C-alpha positions in Angstrom: 0.0 0.0 0.0 1.3 3.4 -0.9 -0.2 6.9 0.0 0.1 9.9 -2.3 -1.5 12.9 -0.8 -5.1 12.0 -0.1 -5.0 9.0 -2.5 -4.4 5.5 -1.3 -2.9 3.0 -3.8 -3.3 -0.6 -2.8 -1.2 -3.3 -4.6 -2.5 -6.8 -4.6 -6.0 -8.2 -4.6 -8.8 -5.9 -3.3 -12.3 -7.0 -2.4 -13.8 -6.5 -5.8 -11.0 -8.3 -7.6 -11.1 -11.1 -5.0 -14.8 -11.6 -5.5 -14.2 -11.8 -9.3 -11.3 -14.2 -8.9 -13.0 -16.3 -6.2 -10.4 -15.5 -3.6 -10.7 -13.9 -0.1 -9.2 -10.4 0.2 -6.8 -9.2 2.8 -9.4 -7.1 4.5 -11.8 -10.1 5.1 -12.0 -11.9 8.4 -9.1 -14.4 9.0 -10.0 -17.9 7.7 -13.0 -16.7 5.7 -14.0 -18.5 2.5 -14.1 -16.7 -0.8 -17.3 -15.3 -2.2 -19.0 -17.1 -5.1 -18.0 -15.9 -8.6 -20.3 -13.0 -9.7 -21.7 -15.0 -12.6 -22.6 -18.0 -10.4 -24.3 -15.7 -7.8 -26.2 -14.0 -10.7 -27.4 -17.3 -12.1 -28.5 -18.5 -8.6 -30.4 -15.2 -8.0 -32.1 -15.6 -11.4 -33.2 -19.1 -10.5 -34.6 -18.0 -7.1 -36.4 -15.1 -8.8 -37.9 -17.5 -11.4 -39.0 -19.9 -8.6 -40.7 -17.1 -6.7 -42.8 -16.3 -9.8 -43.7 -19.9 -10.4 -44.4 -20.9 -6.8 -46.0 -17.8 -5.4 -47.2 -15.7 -8.4 -45.1 -12.7 -7.5 -41.5 -11.7 -7.5 -39.0 -10.7 -4.8 -39.3 -7.7 -2.5 -38.0 -6.3 0.7 -39.1 -2.7 1.5 -42.7 -3.8 1.6 -41.9 -5.4 4.8 -40.8 -2.2 6.5 -43.9 -0.5 5.2 -46.1 -3.2 6.7 -44.2 -3.1 9.9 -44.7 0.7 10.1 -48.4 0.2 9.4 -48.6 -2.4 12.2 -46.7 -0.1 14.7 -49.0 2.8 13.7 -52.1 0.7 14.4 -50.7 -0.1 17.9 -49.8 3.5 18.7 -52.3 5.6 16.7 -55.0 3.2 15.4 -57.5 5.8 14.2 -54.9 7.9 12.3 -53.3 4.8 10.7 -56.7 3.3 9.6 -57.7 6.6 8.1 -54.4 6.9 6.2 -54.9 6.2 2.5 -51.5 4.5 2.3 -51.2 2.6 5.6 -54.9 1.9 6.2 -55.3 -0.9 3.6 -52.2 -2.7 5.0 -53.7 -2.7 8.5 -57.0 -4.1 7.2 -55.1 -6.8 5.3 -54.0 -8.4 8.5 -51.0 -8.4 10.9 -47.4 -8.0 9.8 -46.9 -11.8 10.1 -49.7 -12.5 7.6 -47.8 -11.1 4.7 -45.6 -13.2 2.5 -42.9 -10.5 2.3 -42.4 -10.7 6.1 -41.4 -14.3 5.8 -39.3 -13.6 2.8 -37.3 -10.9 4.6 -36.9 -13.1 7.7 -35.7 -15.9 5.5 -33.1 -13.6 3.9 -31.8 -12.6 7.4 -31.7 -16.3 8.4 -30.0 -17.4 5.2 -27.4 -14.6 5.4 -26.6 -15.5 9.0 -26.2 -19.2 8.2 -24.1 -18.4 5.1 -21.8 -16.0 7.0 -21.3 -18.6 9.7 -20.5 -21.4 7.3 -18.1 -19.2 5.3 -16.5 -17.8 8.6 -17.4 -14.3 7.6 -19.0 -13.2 10.9 -17.3 -10.0 12.0 -18.3 -6.8 13.8 -17.2 -3.9 11.6 -18.4 -0.6 10.2 -18.2 -0.4 6.4 -17.2 2.7 4.6 -14.2 4.8 3.8 -11.9 4.9 6.9 -11.0 8.5 6.5 -14.7 9.4 7.3 -14.3 8.2 10.8 -16.7 6.0 12.8 -19.3 8.6 13.4 -19.1 9.9 9.8 -19.5 6.4 8.4 -22.5 5.7 10.7 -24.1 9.1 9.7 -23.6 8.3 6.0 -25.1 4.9 6.4 -28.1 6.4 8.2 -28.6 9.1 5.5 -28.2 6.6 2.8 -30.7 4.3 4.4 -33.3 7.0 4.8 -32.9 8.2 1.2 -33.0 4.6 -0.1 -36.2 3.9 1.8 -37.8 7.2 0.7 -36.9 6.4 -2.9 -38.2 2.9 -2.6 -41.6 4.2 -1.4 -41.8 6.8 -4.2 -41.0 4.2 -6.8 -43.4 1.7 -5.2 -40.6 -0.8 -4.7 -36.9 -1.4 -4.1 -34.1 -3.0 -6.2 -35.6 -6.4 -5.8 -39.3 -5.5 -6.0 -39.1 -3.0 -8.9 -35.6 -3.5 -10.4 -35.1 -7.3 -10.5 -38.8 -8.5 -10.5 -39.9 -5.7 -12.9 -37.0 -6.3 -15.3 -37.7 -10.1 -15.2 -41.2 -9.5 -16.6 -39.7 -6.9 -19.1 -41.4 -4.0 -17.3 -40.1 -0.6 -18.5 -40.2 0.7 -14.9 -37.8 -2.1 -13.9 -35.2 -1.1 -16.4 -35.6 2.7 -15.7 -35.3 2.0 -12.0 -32.1 -0.1 -12.4 -30.5 2.5 -14.6 -31.4 5.3 -12.3 -30.2 3.3 -9.3 -26.7 2.6 -10.7 -26.3 6.2 -11.9 -27.3 7.6 -8.5 -25.0 5.1 -6.8 -22.0 6.2 -8.9 -22.8 9.9 -8.2 -23.3 9.3 -4.5 -20.0 7.4 -4.3 -18.1 10.3 -5.8 -19.8 12.9 -3.7 -19.3 11.0 -0.4 -15.6 10.1 -1.0 -15.3 7.3 -3.5 -17.5 4.6 -1.9 -16.5 1.7 0.3 -12.7 1.2 0.9 
């Protein structure tokens, strides 16, 4: 590694290269297994997406869970206001948060990620982001990014899995527009906030 002013040059295999080459990078937890090759993970995701359409009649999703959770919390704290709300009211009438398929999907994602990380020896407590931002800076960026991503997902009526992947899988124009805008916004945000994860 060599520093030149504010620029850090790293020689060797970084995380992205390691993922593409099927190797574990130097910044990964000691003894961790390599990530799947990108093409294999993409094929597996495509098969999972296809199976969700065939078996359940709908695609993947994620942020719908947080919306249903918000509706349920609202019905517990302010039931009249929540039921009168045009957006949250129908979700409350549709049953509790555990009655929705997306709740079980998200819980399955968490469980699968946990088991996968354990099996690959990748469990580690760490804060992602550019180190020069400091711990508080990285946490604030993560919070701001999460709020903006959640807000954007509600405006577009879905997230990268619900609108992007599932929409593009059925050749929906909105899916392709969402994915293009998502990647462009990500590139711009990475530049503005210091070059992304390092």
